[in-house]
TORPA-4810 file (N, C-alpha, C, O; in nm, 3 decimals):
<nodes>
NODE_1_12.910_-3.822_-2.719_12.821_-3.809_-2.604_12.867_-3.904_-2.492_12.897_-4.021_-2.517_M
NODE_2_12.872_-3.853_-2.372_12.917_-3.932_-2.259_12.801_-4.016_-2.203_12.686_-3.972_-2.201_K
NODE_3_12.833_-4.135_-2.159_12.732_-4.224_-2.103_12.688_-4.175_-1.965_12.771_-4.137_-1.882_K
NODE_4_12.558_-4.176_-1.941_12.502_-4.131_-1.814_12.526_-4.235_-1.704_12.521_-4.355_-1.730_R
NODE_5_12.551_-4.188_-1.583_12.574_-4.277_-1.469_12.439_-4.336_-1.425_12.342_-4.263_-1.407_I
NODE_6_12.435_-4.468_-1.407_12.314_-4.536_-1.363_12.325_-4.561_-1.212_12.390_-4.657_-1.169_N
NODE_7_12.262_-4.475_-1.134_12.270_-4.485_-0.988_12.219_-4.619_-0.935_12.265_-4.665_-0.831_C
NODE_8_12.127_-4.681_-1.004_12.071_-4.807_-0.956_12.176_-4.919_-0.954_12.154_-5.023_-0.892_R
NODE_9_12.287_-4.898_-1.022_12.396_-4.996_-1.024_12.507_-4.958_-0.927_12.612_-5.023_-0.922_R
NODE_10_12.485_-4.852_-0.849_12.586_-4.802_-0.755_12.563_-4.858_-0.615_12.449_-4.875_-0.571_C
NODE_11_12.671_-4.887_-0.546_12.664_-4.942_-0.409_12.607_-4.841_-0.310_12.556_-4.881_-0.205_A
NODE_12_12.612_-4.712_-0.340_12.566_-4.608_-0.249_12.420_-4.567_-0.271_12.364_-4.493_-0.190_Y
NODE_13_12.359_-4.614_-0.376_12.220_-4.579_-0.407_12.124_-4.657_-0.317_12.146_-4.774_-0.289_Y
NODE_14_12.016_-4.590_-0.273_11.911_-4.660_-0.200_11.776_-4.598_-0.230_11.767_-4.481_-0.269_F
NODE_15_11.671_-4.677_-0.211_11.534_-4.631_-0.231_11.477_-4.597_-0.094_11.491_-4.674_0.000_V
NODE_16_11.412_-4.481_-0.085_11.353_-4.438_0.042_11.204_-4.472_0.044_11.149_-4.516_-0.057_T
NODE_17_11.142_-4.451_0.157_10.997_-4.473_0.170_10.920_-4.343_0.148_10.797_-4.342_0.152_W
NODE_18_10.991_-4.234_0.124_10.927_-4.104_0.108_10.881_-4.084_-0.036_10.960_-4.095_-0.130_E
NODE_19_10.752_-4.053_-0.054_10.698_-4.032_-0.188_10.763_-3.913_-0.258_10.788_-3.919_-0.379_K
NODE_20_10.789_-3.807_-0.184_10.845_-3.686_-0.245_10.995_-3.696_-0.273_11.048_-3.621_-0.355_S
NODE_21_11.063_-3.789_-0.205_11.207_-3.807_-0.224_11.241_-3.956_-0.226_11.294_-4.009_-0.129_Q
NODE_22_11.209_-4.024_-0.336_11.225_-4.170_-0.340_11.368_-4.221_-0.364_11.394_-4.340_-0.350_P
NODE_23_11.461_-4.132_-0.401_11.598_-4.174_-0.432_11.696_-4.119_-0.330_11.683_-4.004_-0.286_H
NODE_24_11.795_-4.200_-0.291_11.893_-4.155_-0.194_12.034_-4.195_-0.232_12.056_-4.291_-0.306_G
NODE_25_12.130_-4.120_-0.180_12.272_-4.148_-0.203_12.344_-4.148_-0.068_12.350_-4.045_0.000_C
NODE_26_12.399_-4.263_-0.030_12.470_-4.275_0.097_12.605_-4.203_0.090_12.653_-4.153_0.192_K
NODE_27_12.668_-4.199_-0.026_12.799_-4.136_-0.040_12.791_-3.985_-0.016_12.875_-3.929_0.055_A
NODE_28_12.691_-3.920_-0.073_12.677_-3.776_-0.057_12.583_-3.740_0.058_12.581_-3.626_0.103_Y
NODE_29_12.505_-3.837_0.106_12.419_-3.815_0.220_12.296_-3.731_0.194_12.265_-3.640_0.271_G
NODE_30_12.225_-3.760_0.085_12.101_-3.687_0.060_11.995_-3.776_-0.004_12.024_-3.884_-0.055_F
NODE_31_11.871_-3.727_0.001_11.756_-3.789_-0.065_11.701_-3.686_-0.163_11.713_-3.566_-0.139_K
NODE_32_11.641_-3.734_-0.273_11.587_-3.639_-0.370_11.476_-3.702_-0.453_11.455_-3.823_-0.451_S
NODE_33_11.406_-3.616_-0.526_11.302_-3.660_-0.616_11.363_-3.713_-0.746_11.302_-3.793_-0.816_A
NODE_34_11.483_-3.666_-0.778_11.553_-3.707_-0.899_11.661_-3.811_-0.866_11.700_-3.828_-0.751_Q
NODE_35_11.707_-3.879_-0.971_11.818_-3.972_-0.956_11.939_-3.893_-0.905_11.970_-3.787_-0.959_I
NODE_36_12.010_-3.942_-0.802_12.121_-3.868_-0.742_12.227_-3.817_-0.840_12.277_-3.706_-0.822_P
NODE_37_12.263_-3.895_-0.941_12.366_-3.850_-1.035_12.322_-3.723_-1.109_12.406_-3.640_-1.144_S
NODE_38_12.192_-3.708_-1.134_12.140_-3.587_-1.199_12.152_-3.467_-1.106_12.187_-3.358_-1.150_M
NODE_39_12.122_-3.487_-0.978_12.132_-3.379_-0.879_12.277_-3.334_-0.866_12.305_-3.214_-0.861_V
NODE_40_12.370_-3.429_-0.860_12.512_-3.397_-0.847_12.558_-3.319_-0.970_12.630_-3.220_-0.956_V
NODE_41_12.518_-3.362_-1.089_12.558_-3.293_-1.211_12.502_-3.152_-1.217_12.574_-3.058_-1.253_F
NODE_42_12.374_-3.135_-1.182_12.312_-3.003_-1.186_12.374_-2.907_-1.084_12.385_-2.787_-1.111_K
NODE_43_12.414_-2.958_-0.968_12.468_-2.870_-0.865_12.618_-2.842_-0.881_12.665_-2.735_-0.844_S
NODE_44_12.693_-2.937_-0.937_12.838_-2.919_-0.947_12.888_-2.896_-1.090_12.997_-2.842_-1.110_S
NODE_45_12.808_-2.937_-1.188_12.850_-2.923_-1.327_12.940_-3.036_-1.375_12.986_-3.035_-1.489_G
NODE_46_12.964_-3.135_-1.288_13.045_-3.250_-1.327_12.976_-3.379_-1.284_12.889_-3.380_-1.196_S
NODE_47_13.018_-3.489_-1.347_12.959_-3.619_-1.314_12.997_-3.663_-1.174_13.096_-3.616_-1.118_D
NODE_48_12.919_-3.753_-1.119_12.945_-3.808_-0.986_13.081_-3.878_-0.985_13.109_-3.963_-1.070_C
NODE_49_13.164_-3.842_-0.889_13.298_-3.903_-0.880_13.303_-4.015_-0.777_13.406_-4.080_-0.760_S
NODE_50_13.191_-4.039_-0.707_13.189_-4.141_-0.602_13.117_-4.270_-0.644_13.094_-4.357_-0.560_L
NODE_51_13.080_-4.282_-0.772_13.012_-4.402_-0.821_13.099_-4.525_-0.794_13.218_-4.527_-0.824_F
NODE_52_13.035_-4.628_-0.737_13.102_-4.754_-0.708_13.009_-4.866_-0.750_12.899_-4.879_-0.696_K
NODE_53_13.050_-4.947_-0.845_12.967_-5.056_-0.897_12.930_-5.153_-0.784_13.015_-5.191_-0.703_E
NODE_54_12.802_-5.192_-0.780_12.756_-5.290_-0.680_12.824_-5.424_-0.704_12.857_-5.459_-0.817_K
NODE_55_12.845_-5.496_-0.597_12.898_-5.632_-0.608_12.791_-5.721_-0.670_12.673_-5.704_-0.640_A
NODE_56_12.828_-5.814_-0.755_12.729_-5.902_-0.817_12.655_-5.986_-0.713_12.713_-6.028_-0.613_P
NODE_57_12.527_-6.010_-0.736_12.446_-6.092_-0.647_12.492_-6.237_-0.654_12.528_-6.287_-0.760_A
NODE_58_12.492_-6.303_-0.540_12.538_-6.442_-0.535_12.422_-6.537_-0.545_12.442_-6.659_-0.543_K
</nodes>
């Protein structure tokens, strides 16, 4: 089983103020009700290829 991508650890992930679409992806340029990696997988059939690990907090 392949490990699921955790968008919250991605540099492109952001939280919106919209109740209906609380998750966003700057790399793909969309907001959604679901975690962005799930939306990408459902629409393309493959895992997100733009995941970039966030820089560690200082």
